[in-house]
Residue frames relative to the residue before (quaternion, step in Angstrom):
aa qw qx qy qz dx dy dz
M 1.0000 0.0000 0.0000 0.0000 0.00 0.00 0.00
A 0.6346 0.5201 -0.3283 0.4679 3.62 0.99 -0.80
D 0.6302 0.5262 -0.3560 0.4464 3.60 0.94 -0.79
K 0.6415 0.5212 -0.3284 0.4572 3.61 0.88 -0.81
S 0.6615 0.5114 -0.3022 0.4577 3.55 0.91 -0.91
R 0.6562 0.5085 -0.2974 0.4717 3.54 1.04 -0.88
R 0.6394 0.5272 -0.3026 0.4707 3.54 1.09 -0.90
D 0.6443 0.5078 -0.3092 0.4811 3.62 0.98 -0.88
R 0.6506 0.5011 -0.3209 0.4719 3.61 0.93 -0.80
S 0.6557 0.5248 -0.3093 0.4460 3.54 1.01 -0.84
L 0.6364 0.5112 -0.3039 0.4913 3.56 1.08 -0.85
S 0.6514 0.5193 -0.3099 0.4582 3.52 1.02 -0.85
D 0.6492 0.5119 -0.3187 0.4636 3.57 1.00 -0.81
S 0.6780 0.4883 -0.2926 0.4650 3.55 0.94 -0.93
E 0.6242 0.5252 -0.3235 0.4794 3.63 1.06 -0.71
E 0.6387 0.5006 -0.3199 0.4891 3.61 1.04 -0.80
S 0.6434 0.5088 -0.3387 0.4609 3.59 0.90 -0.86
R 0.6565 0.5090 -0.3206 0.4551 3.61 0.91 -0.80
R 0.6399 0.5171 -0.3141 0.4739 3.58 0.98 -0.84
N 0.6499 0.5088 -0.3157 0.4681 3.63 0.98 -0.80
E 0.6483 0.5105 -0.3134 0.4700 3.54 0.98 -0.75
Q 0.6349 0.5243 -0.3056 0.4781 3.56 1.02 -0.89
R 0.6358 0.5229 -0.3145 0.4727 3.60 1.03 -0.86
R 0.6407 0.5281 -0.3135 0.4608 3.64 0.94 -0.89
L 0.7296 0.4291 -0.2384 0.4762 3.62 1.00 -0.73
E 0.4386 0.7069 -0.4590 0.3119 3.56 1.28 -0.13
L 0.3367 -0.7378 0.5546 0.1863 3.58 -0.98 0.88
L 0.1191 -0.8056 0.5798 0.0245 3.54 -0.86 1.10
S 0.3877 -0.6792 0.5732 0.2444 3.50 -1.14 0.75
R 0.6621 -0.4770 0.3695 0.4444 3.58 -1.23 0.08
D 0.6366 0.5216 -0.3310 0.4616 3.55 1.07 -0.64
D 0.6115 0.5484 -0.3334 0.4628 3.58 1.08 -0.71
I 0.6511 0.4947 -0.3086 0.4859 3.60 1.02 -0.89
Q 0.6569 0.5140 -0.3428 0.4320 3.56 0.81 -0.85
R 0.6813 0.4912 -0.2792 0.4654 3.57 1.07 -0.84
D 0.7443 0.4256 -0.2215 0.4645 3.64 0.96 -0.91
Y 0.7814 0.2637 -0.1264 0.5513 3.58 1.10 -0.64
K 0.2607 -0.8120 0.5042 0.1359 3.53 0.14 1.30
G 0.7563 0.3482 -0.2808 0.4775 3.55 -0.96 0.92
V 0.6687 0.3902 -0.2994 0.5576 3.64 1.27 -0.18
T 0.1588 -0.8284 0.5343 0.0543 3.50 -0.35 1.25
R 0.6604 -0.4679 0.4204 0.4102 3.50 -1.36 0.32
R 0.6950 0.4952 -0.2776 0.4412 3.57 0.80 -1.06
W 0.6167 0.5259 -0.3508 0.4690 3.59 1.01 -0.68
L 0.6498 0.5213 -0.3055 0.4612 3.58 0.96 -0.92
E 0.6444 0.5131 -0.3212 0.4673 3.61 0.98 -0.82
L 0.6720 0.4785 -0.3027 0.4773 3.59 0.89 -0.89
A 0.6461 0.5156 -0.3210 0.4623 3.65 0.92 -0.87
A 0.6585 0.4949 -0.3192 0.4685 3.58 0.98 -0.71
L 0.6358 0.5092 -0.3272 0.4790 3.58 1.00 -0.74
N 0.7293 0.4165 -0.2431 0.4854 3.63 0.92 -0.83
G 0.4461 -0.7201 0.4372 0.3021 3.60 1.18 -0.31
D 0.6172 0.5682 -0.3416 0.4237 3.58 1.24 0.36
G 0.5430 0.6274 -0.3984 0.3909 3.54 1.23 0.35
P 0.7358 -0.3881 0.3015 0.4660 3.55 -1.27 -0.29
P 0.6063 -0.5625 0.4014 0.3934 3.55 -1.18 0.47
M 0.0960 -0.8057 0.5844 0.0052 3.53 -1.04 0.77
L 0.3278 -0.6847 0.6050 0.2403 3.50 -1.34 0.30
K 0.2275 -0.7651 0.5885 0.1287 3.54 -0.81 1.10
L 0.1806 -0.8395 0.5073 0.0724 3.56 -0.28 1.23
S 0.7656 -0.0493 0.0072 0.6414 3.53 1.26 -0.46
A 0.7564 -0.3737 0.2666 0.4660 3.60 -1.28 -0.07
R 0.8079 0.2528 -0.1009 0.5227 3.54 1.06 -0.78
M 0.7201 0.4243 -0.2583 0.4844 3.63 1.15 0.18
V 0.0008 -0.7733 0.6338 -0.0184 3.57 -0.81 1.06
R 0.0858 -0.7638 0.6355 0.0728 3.55 -1.27 0.44
Y 0.2778 -0.7462 0.5886 0.1398 3.49 -1.26 0.56
Q 0.3738 -0.6783 0.5724 0.2693 3.57 -0.91 0.85
R 0.5309 -0.6491 0.4360 0.3267 3.58 -0.83 1.01
G 0.6633 0.5156 -0.3158 0.4410 3.62 0.77 -0.91
A 0.6775 0.4869 -0.2931 0.4669 3.60 0.82 -0.95
F 0.6495 0.5173 -0.3144 0.4601 3.55 1.04 -0.83
E 0.6580 0.5044 -0.2913 0.4771 3.59 0.96 -0.83
D 0.6234 0.5203 -0.3326 0.4796 3.56 1.05 -0.79
W 0.6416 0.5264 -0.3214 0.4560 3.58 0.96 -0.89
L 0.6290 0.5255 -0.3307 0.4677 3.60 0.98 -0.83
A 0.6732 0.5097 -0.3079 0.4384 3.56 0.84 -0.96
E 0.6434 0.5245 -0.3074 0.4652 3.57 1.06 -0.84
H 0.7534 0.3826 -0.2154 0.4894 3.63 1.05 -0.55
T 0.3625 0.7132 -0.4865 0.3510 3.53 1.29 0.54
V 0.0341 -0.7967 0.6033 0.0055 3.59 -0.91 0.95
H 0.4208 -0.7285 0.4874 0.2337 3.58 -1.14 0.44
S 0.7861 0.1047 -0.1057 0.5999 3.56 1.26 -0.13
T 0.5835 -0.6003 0.4053 0.3673 3.56 -1.13 0.51
S 0.6017 0.5573 -0.3813 0.4266 3.65 1.14 -0.13
E 0.5890 0.5599 -0.3553 0.4619 3.54 1.32 -0.24
Y 0.1039 -0.7635 0.6302 0.0953 3.57 -1.14 0.49
A 0.2311 -0.7727 0.5766 0.1306 3.51 -0.68 1.07
A 0.2166 -0.8234 0.5149 0.0996 3.56 -0.31 1.27
């Protein structure tokens, strides 16, 4: 019985890992990001893309960009500061 429980837990862990990886690869529009990440607006993303200082994006066509959720979250983490006198370059 303990082996079955361990096996179920292992399957559950691998399924959760697979889901997390799928979530990281999910493609988000600027509207998705504005909805899911409060404080990051569509306009800010547009300006950051124009200036080249925003999160990495995939340009799918002349008028369509998408952001991988994982890459966007990594970019946010890299730009975390602990005081207003810090600047994350």
